[in-house]
One Martini backbone bead per residue (centre of mass of N, CA, C, O) as a GRO file, in nm:
protein
  243
    1MET     BB    1   0.055   0.065   0.018
    2ASP     BB    2   0.251   0.300  -0.099
    3ASN     BB    3   0.018   0.473  -0.276
    4PHE     BB    4  -0.099   0.625  -0.052
    5LEU     BB    5  -0.351   0.883  -0.052
    6PHE     BB    6  -0.563   1.158   0.018
    7TYR     BB    7  -0.525   1.291  -0.275
    8SER     BB    8  -0.598   1.374  -0.574
    9LYS     BB    9  -0.430   1.507  -0.866
   10ASN     BB   10  -0.701   1.523  -0.997
   11ASN     BB   11  -0.940   1.764  -1.047
   12ASP     BB   12  -1.204   1.555  -1.086
   13LEU     BB   13  -1.087   1.420  -0.800
   14SER     BB   14  -1.223   1.473  -0.476
   15ILE     BB   15  -1.177   1.340  -0.172
   16GLU     BB   16  -1.270   1.567   0.009
   17ASN     BB   17  -1.559   1.600  -0.112
   18ILE     BB   18  -1.647   1.314  -0.062
   19ARG     BB   19  -1.614   1.311   0.243
   20ASN     BB   20  -1.806   1.565   0.294
   21SER     BB   21  -2.072   1.402   0.183
   22ILE     BB   22  -2.071   1.237   0.438
   23SER     BB   23  -2.262   1.127   0.676
   24GLU     BB   24  -2.265   1.043   1.008
   25ASN     BB   25  -2.489   0.792   0.953
   26SER     BB   26  -2.323   0.640   0.768
   27ILE     BB   27  -2.189   0.348   0.636
   28ILE     BB   28  -2.096   0.453   0.362
   29GLY     BB   29  -1.780   0.629   0.379
   30LYS     BB   30  -1.643   0.675   0.664
   31GLU     BB   31  -1.409   0.531   0.498
   32ILE     BB   32  -1.143   0.663   0.283
   33LEU     BB   33  -0.934   0.519   0.031
   34TYR     BB   34  -0.649   0.637  -0.157
   35PHE     BB   35  -0.518   0.555  -0.491
   36GLN     BB   36  -0.339   0.608  -0.763
   37THR     BB   37  -0.206   0.313  -0.757
   38ILE     BB   38  -0.330  -0.022  -0.832
   39THR     BB   39  -0.409  -0.331  -0.881
   40SER     BB   40  -0.684  -0.366  -0.691
   41THR     BB   41  -0.950  -0.282  -0.508
   42ASN     BB   42  -1.039  -0.569  -0.428
   43THR     BB   43  -0.773  -0.677  -0.318
   44VAL     BB   44  -0.747  -0.468  -0.088
   45ALA     BB   45  -1.026  -0.512   0.041
   46LEU     BB   46  -0.983  -0.808   0.120
   47GLU     BB   47  -0.749  -0.753   0.310
   48LEU     BB   48  -0.895  -0.557   0.502
   49ALA     BB   49  -1.135  -0.743   0.575
   50SER     BB   50  -0.952  -0.969   0.703
   51ASN     BB   51  -0.867  -0.724   0.923
   52ASN     BB   52  -1.132  -0.588   1.035
   53CYS     BB   53  -1.267  -0.363   0.904
   54LYS     BB   54  -1.486  -0.137   0.838
   55GLU     BB   55  -1.785  -0.090   0.756
   56GLY     BB   56  -1.786   0.099   0.447
   57THR     BB   57  -1.530   0.084   0.322
   58VAL     BB   58  -1.347   0.282   0.077
   59ILE     BB   59  -1.191   0.216  -0.239
   60ILE     BB   60  -0.979   0.430  -0.434
   61ALA     BB   61  -0.882   0.477  -0.786
   62ASP     BB   62  -0.702   0.595  -1.076
   63MET     BB   63  -0.550   0.307  -1.103
   64GLN     BB   64  -0.518  -0.019  -1.262
   65THR     BB   65  -0.303  -0.300  -1.321
   66ASN     BB   66  -0.535  -0.543  -1.216
   67GLY     BB   67  -0.819  -0.550  -1.308
   68LYS     BB   68  -1.136  -0.694  -1.215
   69GLY     BB   69  -1.337  -0.931  -1.361
   70ARG     BB   70  -1.545  -1.141  -1.471
   71LEU     BB   71  -1.424  -1.457  -1.512
   72GLY     BB   72  -1.112  -1.336  -1.507
   73ARG     BB   73  -1.122  -1.072  -1.622
   74LYS     BB   74  -1.005  -0.772  -1.750
   75TRP     BB   75  -0.994  -0.435  -1.637
   76ILE     BB   76  -0.993  -0.140  -1.781
   77SER     BB   77  -0.746   0.108  -1.609
   78PRO     BB   78  -0.692   0.405  -1.661
   79MET     BB   79  -0.573   0.708  -1.596
   80GLY     BB   80  -0.809   0.953  -1.492
   81LYS     BB   81  -1.112   0.845  -1.630
   82ASN     BB   82  -1.236   0.671  -1.399
   83LEU     BB   83  -1.410   0.439  -1.188
   84TYR     BB   84  -1.253   0.288  -0.892
   85MET     BB   85  -1.424   0.070  -0.661
   86SER     BB   86  -1.457  -0.042  -0.311
   87ILE     BB   87  -1.683  -0.221  -0.087
   88ILE     BB   88  -1.733  -0.289   0.257
   89LEU     BB   89  -1.946  -0.556   0.375
   90LYS     BB   90  -2.184  -0.676   0.659
   91PRO     BB   91  -2.439  -0.853   0.600
   92GLU     BB   92  -2.762  -0.969   0.726
   93ILE     BB   93  -2.752  -1.233   0.517
   94PRO     BB   94  -2.796  -1.494   0.343
   95LEU     BB   95  -2.593  -1.678   0.146
   96LYS     BB   96  -2.814  -1.743  -0.079
   97ASP     BB   97  -2.832  -1.400  -0.121
   98ALA     BB   98  -2.563  -1.278  -0.242
   99GLN     BB   99  -2.654  -1.176  -0.532
  100ILE     BB  100  -2.803  -0.915  -0.428
  101LEU     BB  101  -2.548  -0.731  -0.412
  102THR     BB  102  -2.514  -0.683  -0.713
  103LEU     BB  103  -2.795  -0.562  -0.765
  104PHE     BB  104  -2.781  -0.327  -0.564
  105SER     BB  105  -2.537  -0.189  -0.704
  106ALA     BB  106  -2.656  -0.152  -0.987
  107ILE     BB  107  -2.903   0.013  -0.901
  108SER     BB  108  -2.749   0.247  -0.772
  109CYS     BB  109  -2.597   0.337  -1.025
  110ALA     BB  110  -2.841   0.383  -1.208
  111HIS     BB  111  -2.978   0.599  -1.037
  112ALA     BB  112  -2.745   0.804  -1.025
  113ILE     BB  113  -2.714   0.852  -1.333
  114LYS     BB  114  -3.002   0.944  -1.386
  115LYS     BB  115  -3.008   1.187  -1.190
  116LEU     BB  116  -2.738   1.337  -1.296
  117HIS     BB  117  -2.745   1.252  -1.638
  118LYS     BB  118  -3.012   1.142  -1.780
  119LEU     BB  119  -2.968   0.827  -1.797
  120ASN     BB  120  -3.062   0.509  -1.923
  121VAL     BB  121  -3.002   0.246  -1.711
  122LEU     BB  122  -2.922  -0.088  -1.754
  123ILE     BB  123  -2.943  -0.445  -1.669
  124LYS     BB  124  -2.716  -0.703  -1.722
  125TRP     BB  125  -2.701  -1.004  -1.653
  126PRO     BB  126  -2.568  -0.951  -1.337
  127ASN     BB  127  -2.334  -0.679  -1.385
  128ASP     BB  128  -2.429  -0.483  -1.616
  129LEU     BB  129  -2.397  -0.156  -1.747
  130MET     BB  130  -2.638  -0.001  -1.969
  131VAL     BB  131  -2.609   0.199  -2.281
  132ASN     BB  132  -2.730   0.162  -2.575
  133ASN     BB  133  -2.611  -0.143  -2.575
  134LYS     BB  134  -2.374  -0.054  -2.381
  135LYS     BB  135  -2.096  -0.070  -2.181
  136LEU     BB  136  -2.034   0.120  -1.877
  137GLY     BB  137  -2.030  -0.117  -1.653
  138GLY     BB  138  -1.934  -0.295  -1.339
  139ILE     BB  139  -1.970  -0.584  -1.119
  140LEU     BB  140  -1.773  -0.715  -0.830
  141THR     BB  141  -1.840  -0.989  -0.619
  142GLU     BB  142  -1.683  -1.070  -0.302
  143ILE     BB  143  -1.671  -1.347  -0.069
  144LYS     BB  144  -1.689  -1.432   0.280
  145ASN     BB  145  -1.765  -1.746   0.441
  146GLU     BB  146  -1.984  -1.916   0.629
  147PRO     BB  147  -2.206  -2.115   0.737
  148LYS     BB  148  -2.486  -1.946   0.602
  149ARG     BB  149  -2.281  -1.690   0.602
  150ILE     BB  150  -2.161  -1.359   0.588
  151SER     BB  151  -1.873  -1.201   0.665
  152PHE     BB  152  -1.800  -1.064   0.378
  153ALA     BB  153  -1.812  -0.795   0.131
  154VAL     BB  154  -1.691  -0.717  -0.203
  155ILE     BB  155  -1.758  -0.423  -0.401
  156GLY     BB  156  -1.701  -0.376  -0.735
  157ILE     BB  157  -1.656  -0.066  -0.929
  158GLY     BB  158  -1.686   0.001  -1.282
  159LEU     BB  159  -1.663   0.327  -1.454
  160ASN     BB  160  -1.717   0.500  -1.744
  161ILE     BB  161  -1.637   0.835  -1.803
  162ASN     BB  162  -1.364   0.963  -1.993
  163LEU     BB  163  -1.370   0.760  -2.202
  164GLU     BB  164  -1.249   0.681  -2.516
  165ARG     BB  165  -1.267   0.506  -2.796
  166LYS     BB  166  -0.947   0.500  -2.839
  167ASP     BB  167  -0.895   0.352  -2.552
  168LEU     BB  168  -1.002   0.101  -2.686
  169PRO     BB  169  -1.015  -0.191  -2.790
  170GLU     BB  170  -1.124  -0.298  -3.092
  171ASP     BB  171  -1.306  -0.548  -2.984
  172ILE     BB  172  -1.490  -0.318  -2.786
  173ARG     BB  173  -1.589  -0.046  -2.924
  174GLU     BB  174  -1.896  -0.154  -2.990
  175LYS     BB  175  -1.962  -0.241  -2.664
  176ALA     BB  176  -1.861   0.031  -2.545
  177THR     BB  177  -1.877   0.302  -2.296
  178SER     BB  178  -1.940   0.646  -2.185
  179LEU     BB  179  -2.030   0.937  -2.056
  180LYS     BB  180  -1.885   1.108  -2.268
  181GLU     BB  181  -2.000   0.966  -2.521
  182GLU     BB  182  -2.308   1.019  -2.444
  183LEU     BB  183  -2.279   1.349  -2.370
  184GLY     BB  184  -2.031   1.516  -2.509
  185ARG     BB  185  -1.857   1.534  -2.230
  186ASN     BB  186  -1.718   1.610  -1.957
  187VAL     BB  187  -1.693   1.440  -1.634
  188SER     BB  188  -1.746   1.431  -1.301
  189ARG     BB  189  -1.618   1.216  -1.070
  190THR     BB  190  -1.709   1.336  -0.808
  191ASP     BB  191  -2.017   1.362  -0.858
  192THR     BB  192  -2.056   1.063  -0.931
  193MET     BB  193  -1.954   0.939  -0.667
  194ILE     BB  194  -2.151   1.077  -0.476
  195ALA     BB  195  -2.410   0.964  -0.603
  196ILE     BB  196  -2.341   0.663  -0.559
  197LEU     BB  197  -2.303   0.666  -0.251
  198GLU     BB  198  -2.589   0.763  -0.185
  199GLU     BB  199  -2.736   0.516  -0.316
  200LEU     BB  200  -2.601   0.293  -0.162
  201GLU     BB  201  -2.702   0.381   0.114
  202ARG     BB  202  -3.006   0.385   0.060
  203ILE     BB  203  -3.036   0.084  -0.053
  204TYR     BB  204  -2.904  -0.068   0.177
  205ASN     BB  205  -3.117   0.010   0.389
  206LEU     BB  206  -3.352  -0.124   0.235
  207LEU     BB  207  -3.239  -0.408   0.239
  208LEU     BB  208  -3.222  -0.436   0.553
  209LYS     BB  209  -3.533  -0.373   0.596
  210PHE     BB  210  -3.685  -0.548   0.334
  211GLY     BB  211  -3.507  -0.698   0.155
  212LYS     BB  212  -3.502  -0.862  -0.158
  213THR     BB  213  -3.774  -0.775  -0.287
  214PHE     BB  214  -3.701  -0.484  -0.359
  215ILE     BB  215  -3.460  -0.546  -0.546
  216ILE     BB  216  -3.606  -0.722  -0.752
  217GLY     BB  217  -3.811  -0.509  -0.840
  218GLU     BB  218  -3.598  -0.307  -0.949
  219TYR     BB  219  -3.460  -0.494  -1.150
  220LEU     BB  220  -3.706  -0.553  -1.336
  221LYS     BB  221  -3.720  -0.251  -1.438
  222MET     BB  222  -3.391  -0.267  -1.550
  223SER     BB  223  -3.393  -0.496  -1.737
  224SER     BB  224  -3.226  -0.626  -2.045
  225THR     BB  225  -3.317  -0.951  -2.036
  226ILE     BB  226  -3.602  -0.981  -2.011
  227GLY     BB  227  -3.741  -1.176  -2.283
  228LYS     BB  228  -3.471  -1.280  -2.391
  229ASP     BB  229  -3.235  -1.421  -2.578
  230ILE     BB  230  -2.996  -1.646  -2.425
  231LYS     BB  231  -2.657  -1.706  -2.292
  232VAL     BB  232  -2.530  -1.937  -2.056
  233ILE     BB  233  -2.223  -1.946  -1.873
  234MET     BB  234  -2.112  -2.266  -1.719
  235ASN     BB  235  -1.821  -2.307  -1.753
  236ASP     BB  236  -1.864  -2.569  -1.997
  237THR     BB  237  -2.164  -2.456  -2.010
  238ASN     BB  238  -2.436  -2.401  -2.239
  239ILE     BB  239  -2.734  -2.194  -2.214
  240ILE     BB  240  -3.033  -2.177  -2.406
  241GLY     BB  241  -3.277  -1.901  -2.385
  242THR     BB  242  -3.538  -1.751  -2.200
  243ALA     BB  243  -3.568  -1.496  -1.957
   0.00000   0.00000   0.00000
């Protein structure tokens, strides 16, 4: 953790402003750790969670050298353009409902982006944030569990903010997008981060209060998958059908 800093050197990401936006009663964001360069926010968050850090600790980075995507894929994480963060949670929910944490996070991000930037974000099962049929971001949830209960969960969020089309590998240029590409202007990472943390806090409290039924209902409203022909990849097995 030699690269730990208190403030980002990039003008559009103010860790001080993000910290100041967190209310005293919040669970999420009471402690925020910033790194200019990091292997992966999830990797560091898992290490911190294993050492019994506070629930709600948020790890933010300006760049990841080994960003983690779902199914072992690498998440493209250039310096100073996007949001890379992980949140440590210790929810009192059954282990069998762990998948709900990914949905809660995706719903929170979608709500935040819609409120702040007026974009209609949909969720492609189970963890992709989509705008105009292109991937805007993704969620990676990793958990440590005991029999039938979650010890802690690390929720990684990667969101393309000021990424330009030329920054992307050719093979995904037609499949991915960013807020800058969709809005036609540079976007404040600070404002976007604050909006996401506010929604994460709000919806996490609703999850703890009302359980998974509320989250499932919200997901169904935002799903880009329901009713469509899909292919599910499970290890070496492919299942084709209608969602």
